[in-house]
C-alpha positions in Angstrom: -6.4 12.6 72.6 -3.5 12.0 70.3 -1.1 9.4 71.4 2.6 8.9 70.5 2.5 5.6 68.7 5.1 3.6 66.8 3.1 4.3 63.6 3.3 8.0 64.2 7.0 7.9 64.9 7.6 6.0 61.7 5.6 8.4 59.6 7.7 11.3 61.0 10.9 9.3 60.3 10.7 9.2 56.5 14.0 11.1 56.3 15.5 8.0 58.1 13.8 5.4 55.9 11.2 5.0 58.6 13.8 3.4 60.9 13.2 4.6 64.4 15.9 3.0 66.5 18.7 5.0 64.7 16.7 8.2 64.6 18.6 11.3 65.6 16.0 14.0 64.9 12.2 14.0 64.9 9.4 16.6 64.7 6.1 15.9 66.5 5.0 19.5 66.6 1.4 20.7 66.2 -0.2 17.3 66.6 -2.3 17.9 69.8 -0.2 15.4 71.8 -1.1 15.5 75.5 1.6 13.2 76.9 5.3 12.4 76.2 5.7 8.6 76.1 7.6 5.7 74.4 10.1 8.0 72.8 12.8 7.2 75.4 12.4 3.5 74.7 12.1 3.5 70.9 14.5 6.3 70.0 17.4 6.2 72.4 19.7 7.9 69.9 17.7 11.1 69.5 19.7 14.3 69.5 16.9 16.8 68.5 13.2 16.5 69.6 10.6 19.0 68.5 7.4 18.9 70.5 6.2 22.5 70.3 2.6 23.5 69.8 1.0 20.6 71.5 -1.1 20.1 74.7 1.6 18.5 76.9 1.1 19.2 80.6 4.3 17.6 82.0 7.9 16.9 81.1 8.3 13.1 81.5 9.7 10.0 79.9 12.8 11.6 78.4 15.3 10.7 81.1 16.8 7.9 79.0 17.6 10.1 76.1 21.3 10.4 77.0 22.2 11.9 73.6 19.5 14.5 73.4 21.0 17.9 72.8 17.9 20.1 71.9 14.4 19.8 73.3 11.7 22.1 72.1 8.5 22.2 74.2 7.4 25.7 73.3 3.7 26.5 73.3 2.4 23.7 75.6 0.8 23.5 79.0 3.8 22.8 81.2 3.8 24.2 84.7 7.2 23.1 86.1 10.6 22.1 84.9 11.3 18.4 85.8 12.6 15.0 84.9 15.4 16.2 82.7 18.3 15.1 85.0 19.0 12.1 82.8 19.4 14.1 79.6 23.1 14.5 80.2 23.9 15.9 76.7 21.2 18.6 76.8 22.5 21.9 75.5 19.3 23.8 74.6 15.9 23.8 76.2 13.0 25.8 74.8 9.9 26.3 77.1 8.7 29.5 75.5 5.0 30.3 76.2 4.0 27.6 78.7 2.6 28.0 82.2 5.8 27.6 84.3 5.1 29.5 87.6 7.3 27.4 89.8 10.6 29.0 89.0 12.5 27.1 91.7 11.8 23.9 89.6 14.8 25.0 87.4 17.0 23.9 90.3 16.8 20.4 88.8 18.7 21.6 85.7 21.9 22.1 87.7 22.8 18.5 86.9 22.6 19.3 83.1 26.2 20.5 83.0 26.1 20.9 79.2 23.0 23.2 79.2 24.0 26.5 77.6 20.7 27.9 76.2 17.4 28.2 78.0 14.2 29.9 76.9 11.4 30.7 79.4 10.0 33.7 77.6 6.2 34.0 77.9 5.9 32.0 81.2 4.4 33.5 84.4 7.7 33.1 86.2 9.3 35.7 83.9 7.1 38.4 85.6 8.7 37.8 89.0 11.0 40.6 90.3 14.5 39.1 90.1 13.6 36.4 87.6 16.6 36.7 85.3 19.1 37.2 88.1 17.8 34.1 89.9 18.1 31.9 86.8 21.6 33.2 86.1 22.7 32.5 89.7 21.1 29.1 89.9 22.4 27.8 86.6 26.1 28.8 86.3 26.6 26.7 83.2 24.1 28.8 81.1 25.5 31.1 78.4 22.2 32.4 77.0 18.8 33.1 78.7 15.8 34.0 76.6 18.0 34.8 73.6 20.2 37.2 75.6 23.8 36.4 76.4 24.8 36.3 80.1 27.6 38.6 80.9 30.3 37.6 83.4 29.6 40.7 85.5 25.9 39.9 85.5 26.5 36.4 86.8 28.9 37.7 89.6 26.3 40.2 90.9 23.5 37.6 90.7 25.5 35.0 92.6 26.4 37.6 95.3 22.7 38.3 95.8 21.5 34.7 95.5 20.1 34.3 99.1 18.0 37.4 98.9 17.0 36.6 95.3 15.7 33.2 96.3 13.7 34.5 99.2 12.1 37.1 97.0 11.3 34.5 94.3 9.8 32.1 96.8 7.5 34.8 98.1 6.2 35.7 94.6 6.0 32.1 93.6 3.9 31.1 96.6 1.4 33.9 95.8 1.2 32.8 92.2 0.8 29.1 93.0 -2.0 29.9 95.5 -3.8 31.9 92.8 -3.3 29.2 90.3 -4.7 26.5 92.7 -7.8 28.7 93.3 -8.3 29.1 89.6 -8.2 25.3 89.1 -10.6 24.7 91.9 -13.0 27.2 90.6 -12.9 25.6 87.1 -13.4 22.2 88.6 -16.5 23.3 90.5 -17.9 24.8 87.2 -17.3 21.5 85.4 -19.2 19.6 88.1 -22.3 21.6 87.6 -25.3 20.4 85.5 -25.2 20.9 81.7 -25.5 24.5 80.5 -27.9 25.7 77.9 -25.5 24.5 75.2 -26.0 20.9 76.3 -22.3 20.2 76.9 -21.4 18.2 80.0 -18.6 20.1 81.8 -17.4 16.8 83.5 -16.4 15.6 80.0 -13.8 18.3 79.7 -10.2 18.3 80.9 -10.1 18.2 84.7 -6.5 19.2 85.2 -6.2 22.7 83.8 -8.5 25.7 83.5 -10.5 25.6 80.3 -9.0 29.0 79.3 -5.5 27.4 79.2 -6.5 24.7 76.7 -8.4 27.2 74.6 -5.3 29.4 74.5 -3.1 26.5 73.5 -5.5 25.3 70.8 -5.7 28.8 69.4 -1.9 29.1 69.3 -1.6 25.7 67.6 -4.1 26.7 64.9 -2.2 29.8 64.0 
C-alpha cells in the first residue's frame, strides 16, 4: 500500500523548490495510492490536483482545499461522489472510468457553485436511462458534461422532467447497488475459503472490492 507522505509530496514538488506549503499544482498519478490523506493539511493553496490512475476507493480529506479548481480522479475505484462541499473554488471534476453507481450522490455537488465541467464517462451510472438529463437538471451550474456542452433548451427540458427522472434513476440505481452488494458478498465468501492450489491466502487480499475491480485498475495503471 502506497501512502501519501511528506517525502512523496516534496519529491513531486521539485518545480516549486520542494516547498509544499505554497504548492499550487501537484501530480500524484499512477503511484498505486489507495487513500487520499494529509494533502488538505500540508498543501492548503493547491489549485490543481492530479490523482488519476491509482487505487483510491473514496473521495475524502480534500474539504479544506478552498482554492482547488481542478481535481482529476480518473481511473480509480471510487463508487460515489462525496466530501467535496468544502472545495468552494472547484471548477472541473474528472471521475472518468471509476465505479460510480450511486448517481444521486452528485446531489452533494450542488454547493459547488463554481463547478462548470464534470466527467463521469465510463462509470456504471452512465448506463442509466435518463443519466444525462438527471445530471443536467440536478446541477444547474454545469456548462459541460462528459465533454459535451449543455444547451439551454436541454437544461429546460431536463428540469421540467426532474421528478420523473429522479424516480427512474432511483429505481435503476437500487437494482445496480443490490447487484453490487451481492458481488462483494460473493467475493468475500471466496476470500474466506481455504488456500487454493496456488497457495495464496484469499484473506490476505483486499476485502472491500471485488478482486476483478482491482485487477482492472492495475491493468489500466500499467498501460
